[in-house]
N, C-alpha and C positions, 0 to 999 in steps of 0.2 A: 392324287385319291388312288390308294392302291387295295382296297378293300371294298367290294361291292355289296350291295344289299342281297339278302336271299331273296329267291323267287317268291316265298310266302309274303315277305315285308313289300315288294314290288307291287304284288296284287293287291296287298291290302291298302297300299297309299293310293293306288290307280283307281280303285273303285271307290276310296273316300272322297277322292277329287270329282269323280262322276256324281256322286250323291250332293257333293257342295255346288255343283254346278246347276244340277237339276233344281236344288233348292232356291238358286238366282233366278228362277223363271223362264228357263230356256226349255227348247220342246226336245232338245237330244245334245248329247257331248261325246266325245271320244277322246281316250287317252293313249299317248304313246312315249314309253320309256325305253331308252337306248343307254347300253353300256359297251366297253370295247377296250381293247388294249393291243399295242403293237410294239414291236423292237425292230432295230435295225444295226446293222455293223457294216462298216465300209473299211476297207485296208488299201492303202496306196503303197505300191510296191514290197507288200508284204507287211507293212506297220499299219497300226491302227489310225484311221484318220477321222472316224466319226462312230460314237457307240452310242444309242440312243434308246430309251424305253419310254412309252406315253401310257396314260390310263384316262379315260374319258366316261363320263356318266351324265345323263340329263333325261328330262320329261318335259313333254308338251302336252297342251288340252285345249280342245278347239270345242266351242259352244256354238250351237246353232238355233236360230228362231225358227218359226213354222213359216215366215214371208221369206225366207232364203237369207236372211244375215247371218253371217257367221264371224267369229272371232277367235284368235290363236294367240297363246302365248308360250313361251318356252324359256326353261332354266336349267341351271345345274346344281342348285342348292336343293336339297332333299328333306330339310326339316320341316316341319308342320307348317311353321308361320310363312316360310316360304313357299309352300305348296297353297297354301290359302291366298297368298298374293297373286300367285300365277292364275289362279282361278278366277280372282277378282278382275285381273287384267284381261282375262279372256272375255269375261262378261261385258266389261266396259267397252272392249274392242267390239263386240258383237253388236251391242245397242247402237254404237254409233257408225257402223258399216252400212252399206247400201245393198238393198235385196238382191238376189242372184237367182237366176232358174236352175232347177236340178240339185240343189244343195239339200242333200239328204244322207241320213245313215243307211248302210247296208243292213238288212233285216234278215238275211238267209242264215246258213248255218258255216261255220267254220271248217273247211274240209281240207286236211293234210294229205299231201303227196309225198311219199318217201322218196320217189326218184327225183325230185327237187331238193334232196338233203344238201345244204351247201357247206358242212362243217366235216372237215377232215382232222381226226384226232392227232395224225400223226404230225399236223401242222402246230397245233395247240401245244404239242409236246416237245418241241423244238427248245433245246436250252441254249445259254450263251456259248458254251462248249462247241455245240454244234455247229452254230454261226460261224464261229472262229475256223471251223474245220472246213465248210463249204467254202468260206473266202479263200482260204489258204489253197484249197484243192483248185479253185478257178484260176488263182494267180500262178500257180505252177504250171497248170495245163495249158495257159496262154503263153508263158514265158517259154516253154518248151515246145510249142506249135511251130514256130518259124525262127530262124536266126535272125530274121531283120527286127523282130520286136525288142526294143530297147526299154520299154519302162510298161508296167501296168498300172495307169495311173487309177483306176477304181477297180476294186472287186468288191460288190455291195450284195448284201442279203437282208430282206425285210419280210417280216411276217407278222401276222396280226388276226385278231379275231372280234367278233360283234355279235351282240344278242339282243333282241328287243321284245316287248311284251306290249300287246295291243288290246285295248278294250274300249267297248261303247256301250252306252245306255240302254242300247236294245237286247244288251245280254251276250255280244259277240267278243269273244276273247282268246288269246293263243300267243305262245312264243314262237320266236323263230331265231336260229344262231348260225352262224356263217363264218368262215375262216379264208384266208387267201395267203399266198408267199408269192415274193418275187426276187428274181436276182439278175445281175447285168454284170458286164465287163467292158471296160475301156482301155484301149491300149494305144501306145505309141509306137509305130514303125519308121525305121531310118535304114537307107542303104548307104550313108556316108555323103549323099549330096542333097536328098530331100527327105523330110519326115512327114508322116501322116497320122492322123488320130482317127480312132473309130471304134466301134463298139456294138454290142447286142445284149439285149436284156428279153427276159420273158416273164409272165405271171400266170399262175394257176391256182385253182382252188384244193387241188390234190399235190401232195407232196411228190409222189412218185412219177408226176408228170413233169417235173422240172429236172433234166439232165444238166448238171450244173458243167461237167466237161465238154460237153458238145456245145453248151451256150460259150464258154470260153472260146472254143475252136472256131464258132460263127463270129466270134469279135474280131478274131485273128484275120480270118478269110476275107471278112469285108475289109479290113483294114489295109491288107497286102496285095489284094487283088486289083 
């Protein structure tokens, strides 16, 4: 799946599922839609070892009875028939579950906090060419850092993003979006008698916090020290 639904489409099908759930006789329901994409590149001694890209999208619905019974179902088919079946499965699971205390929906307001923004546009803008550049820089930095380095077993880069929409039958709804990137280097060092393998990697939600040269040097330092 390479094309995602628009926000308007997501909100429409989510609210439709809430309506279907309430028509099924439950006291409350909530829906969570999520989508995302990720890409990764790995070089072995400067040559491509792995290059992957993946996409995912899915939606889940929870139905709740007034006595504390709840049922959950999830799927990644977003056509109307599949969505209706998800609601039916959730209702079935709900009716056949055991009551639990404290099962209820939040009835307050959704409050957004800009300080909790987890998306970095610089990460979502990373291109295949940029991933290759990052991996080559890490490879070259590791190889030139110490004469005992005989192989850069892996120089890898991964980045991705995710987005979700949540809504409830009590009127709460909102979007969240986030991104992250990670990179790592694994090297082999030898002095003619012994060989050692070591590495270092880091992950961040901000692109400017990943210093690829420093990460490569740390991988070398951990291996030859």
